[in-house]
N, C-alpha and C positions, 0 to 999 in steps of 0.2 A: 700783243701783251705776253710777256715771258712768264712762265710758271715755274716757281721754285718749290720743290718738295723737301721739307726738313724732316730729319729723323727724330725719334722719340727722346734721344738723350741730348740734343743740341740746346744750348742756352741762348740768351738774348745776344750776347756778344758775337757768337758764331753766325747767327741769323743775319744780324746787321752787316757783318763782314761780307756775306754773300750778296746782299742787296747793293752794297757799295761797289762790289766788283762787277756787277751786271750793268751793262750800258743802257738797257731799256728803262725808260721812265715810267712805264706801266707794268706792274708786277703783280701776279697772283701768287700769294703765299699759302701753300697747302700745309695745314697743321694737323697731324694725326691725333687720334683719340688717346688720352692718357699720356700725352707728351710732357716732358719737363718744361718746355716753353709755355704750354697752355695752362699750367697749374698756378702761375704767379701773375697777379695783376700788374706788378712792377715791370714785367717783360713787355707788356703791351704799351705801357707808358714810355719805356725806352724806345720801343719801335716807333711810336708816334713822333717823338723828338727827332729820331733819325730821318724819318720820311719827310718831315718838314724841312730839316736842314739840307737834305739831298734833293729836295723838290721832286719827289717821286710819289706817284699815286699807287697805293698798295691796297689790294683786295684780299681779305682773309677767307679762305675756303676750308671747311672742315665738316666732318660728320659729328663732331662733338658739340652738343648744344651749349655747354658751358664756355667753350672757346668762342663760339659765335656771340654769346651774350657779352663776354669780355671785350670782343672786337667792337661791337656796336657801342658799348659804354665808352670806348675811347675814340669814337667817331670814325672807325674804319668801315668801309663797305664790306659786307659779308655775304656768303652764300653757302647753301648746303647742296652738295652734288646730287643728292637724291630728290630734293624738293624743288629745285630750280631748274627750269627747262625740261624738255621731254614731254611725253604724253601723260596727261593727268589720268587719275583713276576714274571714279564714278562722279564724285562731287567734291570739289575743292573749295576751301575758304582761304583766300590768299591775301597777303599785303599787296596793295595795288601797285606800289612803286618797285617791288622787287621781283614780280613774276609776270610772264606773258604766256598765253596759250600757244602751243606749237601747232595747232590746227589753223589752216589757212582759211577755212570756211566754216561758219557756224551751221549746226544742224537746226532743223525746224523746231526742236524742243529745247534748244540752248537759250539760257537767259542769264542776266547779270543783276545782282542785287548789291548795292553799295551803301555802306553806312560810314559815318565819320565817328571815330572813337573819341571819348572825352580826352581833352588835352590835359596832360599831367607833366610835371617837371622831371620825371624820371628819365635817366639817360637812354634807356632802351625802349621808350614808349613807341607804339605803332600808331601813327596819326590816321590811317585809313585802312578799312577792311573791304575786301571784294569777294563775293561768292560767285564762283563760276560753275554753273550746273551743267554737267554733260550727262545727266541721268537719262538712260534710254527710255523712250516713250512706252507707256503701258498700253492703253486702249488703242492708240493710233497705230502702233507697230503691229499689234495682233490683228487689227482689222485689215491692214495692208496685206499681211500674210494670208489671211482668209480669202481676200479678193484674188490674190495671185493663185491660190489653190483652185478657186472656182474657174478661173480662166484656163488653167492647165487641164482641168477636168473636161470643160466644154470642148477644148481643142482635141483632147484624146477621144471624146465621143464622136466628134466629126470625122476624125481619121478612121476610127473603127467602122463607122457607118459607110464611109466611101469605099474602104477596102472590102467591106461585106457585099456591097452592091457589085463591085467589080469582080469579085472572086466567086460569089455564090448567088447569081441572079435567080436561081431556082428556089431560094428559100422563101418561106412564108413571112407575112408581116408579123405574125405572132412570134416567130423566132427572132426577128430583128428587134421587136419591142422588148422581148425578154433580155436581150443583151444590153439594151439601153437601161432597163430597170436595174440590172446588176451594177452597171457603171455608176448610176445615181446612188445606189445603196452604199457603194464604196466611198463616194464623195461625202455622204451624210455621216458615215462612221468617222472619216478623217476629220471633219469639222467638229464632231462631238468630242473626239479625243483632244483636239486643240482647246476646246472649251473647258474640259475637265482640268487640263494642265494649267490653263490660265486662271480659272476661278479657284482651283484648289491649291495653287502654288504656295500661297502664304501659309495656309494651314499645314501643308505637308512638309515643305522644306524651305520656306522663306527665311531669310536671315538678313540682319543689317549690321554694318560695322561703322563705328563713329570714332575717328581719330581726332583728338583735341590737343592743340599745342598752345600752351599759355605763355604769356610774356615772362621772360627771365631777367632778373636784375642781380648783378654781382653784389656781394655783401662782404664786408670786412668788419672785424670787431676785436677789441682787446680790453679785458677787464679783470679786476681781482675777484676772487671767489673764495668763500669759506665753506668747506664741507665738514659736517659734524655727525657723530654717531647718535646724537639726540634728535636730529631732524627725522621726521617721518615721511616727508614728501618734498617735492621740488617746489620752490617758491623763488620770488625775485631776490630774497635775502640769502638763500643758500641752497645746498644740495645734500641729501643724506649720504653718510659715509658708514663704513662697517669696519670694525676692528677684527683682525685675523691674528691668531696665535698658533704657533707650532713648536713642539718640544722634541728634542733629539738627545739621546744619551750615547756615551761611548766609554768603554772600559778597556784599559790597556795594561800590560805587564811590563815592568822595567827591572833591569838587573840592579841589585843593591851592591854598592861598592864598600860599605862599612862592615865591621865585625863587632859582635857583642855577645856577652854571656847572658842567655835568656832562660826564663822558666815560664813556659806557656801552658795553659790548660786547653784541652781539647774542647771543641765546640761543635754543635750540630742541631738537628731538629728531632723532636720526639712527638709521636702521636699519642695523646692521652685518651683512654676509652672509659666510658661510663656504661657498665653492664649491671648496674646495681638497682637503679630505680628511675622513675620518670621525672624525678626532681633534679634540678641542676646542682652542681657541686663546685664550690669555690676552693681553689688551691692557691695558697700564697706563694710569693717569690721565695726561692731557695728550698721549696718542697723537694724531698729526696725521692729518687727512683733508683732501685738497686738491681744490678745485673745478676744473672745466676751465679757468677763467680765472685760476687761480693763487691764489685766496683760501684761507686756512687756517682750519679750525675744529678744536678739540681736545676730547677726551673729558674730562668733568668728573670721573669716577671710574673705577676699574679695573673691567673686565668680563671675562667668559669667554664666548667665542663658541662655541656648541655645535657638535659635529661634524656634517658633512653626512651625508645618507642615500645609500647606494649601492643602487640598484635596477636590475636587469638590466644591470649593468656601467656604468650611468650615474650621475653625481653629481647629487643633488637638493639644492640649497643650503639651509642652515639660517640662522637669523637671530636677532638680539636687538635690542630697542629701548632706547636709552639717551640721556642728556643730553649736549649739546655746547655749547661757547661759542666765540665768534669769537676769533681770535688778536689782533685789533686792534679798538679802539673806532671807532664811526662808522656812519652810516646805510648806507654802501656794503656793509657785511657783512650787511645784512638780505636775504640771498640765499635762493633756493629758490622752488618745489620743483626739485630736481635728481635725475635718475635714478641718477647714479653719481659718487662721489668716491673717489679712489684713496688708498692708504696709502703715503706717501713712504718710510716706514721699511722697506718690503718691496721697494723698487726694486732691480732687478738680482738678484731671487730669484724662484723659481717661485711664491712666495706672492703676488707683486705682482698677478697676474691673478686669484688665487683669493680674495682678501679685498678688500672694497670697502664703501662706505657709500652710503645714499640718503636725501635729504631729501624726505620725503613732504609736509611742511608747511614754509613759509618760516621762517627765523630772524627774530626780532623784537627790538626794544629797542635796537638800535645807534643811538647818538646822541652828538654832540659839540656843545656850545654851552649857551646859557642856556634853561632850561625851568622850568615850574612844579614846585615841590617842597613836600610837606606839612610844615607846622610841627608842633611838639610839641603845640600846642593842637588842630590839625587831627586828629592821630592819636588824642589822648585823646577828643575828641568822637566820632570815628568808632567807637572801641571801645565807648563807652557806647551808641551807636545800635545796633550789632550785638548787644550783650548784651540790650537791651530787645526786639529783634526775636526772639531765640531764646526768651526767656521767654514772649512772646506766642504763639509757635508751639506751645510745650508746653501753654500754657493753653487753646488752642483744640481740641486733640485729644490727650487724655491716655491713653496706653497703649491704642491701638486693638487691639494684638495680644495682650492679656491673655486667657488661656483662659476659656471660659465656665464659670461657677460660682465664679470667684474674685472677691473683694471687696477693693478698696483704699479705705481710709478717708481722709478729709481729715485732714491732719496726719501721715500715714504716708509722705510723699514728700519728696524732697530733690533740688534741681537745682543743678548746679555747672557753671561755664564751664571746660572742659578745655583750650581752645586759643583764642588770639586772635593770628593771624599777619598782620602788616602788610607789604605790598609797596609800598615808597615810590616805585618807578618809575612815572612817570605816562604815560598814553596820549596820543595826539594831542590829546585834548580837555582835557588837564591834570588827569586824575583818577587817584587811586591806589586800591588795593583793600585791604580788610580781610576776612579769612576767620575766622569764629568757629565753634567746636564746643562744644555743650552736652550734658551727660549728666544724665538724670533717673533717679533710683533710688527704688524704692518697695518696701514690704513688704506683701504680700497674703496672703490666706487664703481657704479655702473656708468659707462660712457653714454648710454641712452639718456640717463638723467642729466648729464652735461648738455647734451643736444636739446633736451626739453628746456633747460635753463636758458640756453642761447636763443631758442625760439621765443621765449618770453621777452627777451631783450629786443629781438627783431620786431615783435608785434606791438611794441610801444608806439611806433609811428604808423603801423597799419595792422590792426587786429585780424584782418582776413588773410594775411600772408602765411606761407609755410615754406619750409626748406625743400628745394629740389635736391640739393646736396650740401653738406657742411663737413669740414674737416678741422676739428679742434687740435691745438697743440698746447703743451704745458711748460711753464718755467717758474722760477722763484718758488720752488717747492719747500714748504716749511711745516713739518708735522709736529703735533703735540700729543704724545702717546698717553700722557696722564689724563688730559681732558678729552681725548678722542677727536681731535680736530685736525684739519689739513688746510693750510692756506696756500694758494697758488695763483698764478696769472694764466688766464685762458685766452689765447689768441686763436682766431678762427677766420677761415675764408670759405665762402659758400655761394650758392645761387638761390635766390628767393623766387617763388612763384605764388600766385594767388591760390588759396585753398579751394579744392574742388572735390565734391563727393560723387564719385563715379556711380555708385550703387543707386543713390537718389536720382541722379540724372537718367539712368537707365530706366527706372520705373516711370519717370516723368514722360519720356519720349515713347514708351511702348504703346502701340496702337495709334500713334499720331500719323497724319499724312506727311508726305515729303515736305510740303511747304511749311507745315507746323513744326516739324523737326528742325528744319533750317532756321526758322525764326527763333526757336529755343537755343540753338547753338550760338546764334548771333548775340543773344542776351547774356552769354557767359561773361562774367567780368574779366577784363584784361586778356581777352582772346587775341592770340597772335595768328593762329591758322587752324584749319579744321578740314576734315574730309568725311563725307557721308557716302557709303556704298550700300547698294541694295542688290539682293540676289534672290531669285532670278531677275533678269533684266527688266521684265515687264511690271515688277511690283511698283506701286505708286505710294506706298507708305511703310511705316515701321511695323514689324510683326507685333501682335498684341502680347505675346509671351516674352517677358523680359529675358528669359534664358536664351532667346535667339538673337539678343542684341549684345554685341561685343563693343566695349568702350576701352580705348587705350589713351593714356594721357602722356604726352611727351614734355 
């Protein structure tokens, strides 16, 4: 039989071509783990058609359990290079038709227990199970070892006695008896040590390993799904979704190409202080503040200055920051910083000294004359530029703050420009500014929720099943950002296995005898294979401490 080994990137067409070119009618096809060929059910269907047409017998060999399951589902003979042939471990539970022991002769402790599995219509069903126990004997092996030790001791005593007679005939009987007593004491100590090791083995260092392999069934599905932000849990009707939003801003300067005769007033920020009382004070819009050289600036809007704090009989001034504008146009009002501006409205009252303002930064923008001014074309072009910049910013780093585990699909996002503010006032270089704000909205979901929804669909026919593996893919994506819903089609391929609680089974077998443990293994639903290993070799049962029992599920 010819063996053909395919690489991980080959498709069905390439594999079938190799089979056609091979003259042998019996071919073993070696499929590596995670290969492109082994990921699609359709590849095995095409291979089946080709083998029938070419009249060739094909056996699938792989260490990938999913590949073996797909092979069996399409009526190919399959084998695992690690589980088929060769010397078994301690205790194997094998399909009768697919494995044979490599030993030519049974040991006196080897036995076979056969049961017939329930017949089911599933493609990958196993009609027969066989347990082959090669567990080393406990009591019998130790007894044999002790007997051999006794014989060795007796022979040693005889040799010593004969040599003593030949070499020292003058010795007394008491000396000869003493030597014999020493030899007997050594034998007793040796036997006692063996007994301690045997009877204390389980308590001190005994352990068990149970490997369970359950039947695997290929599974395919395609269905429509609605995800919604109003759902709180996974159900047959839908899956929860979450709305994500992210805002980014961008301000850019652009050269103005027009000219105009302008008369602009200086603008800026003023800090208004209350050093008068603990009562708040309302100041209306246009309230005047006067600089030491007599220049007037006015409040843009009404404010309430908070009350001052009184501590240890002293007033600690309170403050508020607000907008001001010069009373007149012109560059001479580009004043500041100034530590104190008075309030003329409080003149000749106690509040005059208690309320004042401060320009921590100078006022700017005061100008009278001809200067560059943006045209309508300048403004339109600037807005387009800022919009493109915002789109590129979102495209380079989409939703960096999305929680781990959430998935956002292409086509489930929407970007909108929420603000484009133009300041036509130009700076000394003749440039005006445009500030843009963009908002990105997306509908995301947890892919684990999708897998839970798929499991609900798979369990309609068998509530006890679970996924060994499943890989969903998505298409026909249709978001509704107003309602917070996402419609899509979920297609999936996977492998199903019966549900199995390893922790519960570990507690169940702890402290059981070897026969009881094997009987419990055989009762596992949809069992395909199993292995029981005990250490040290003379143990006859499972350790009573569940922590010394290791269970692996394949």
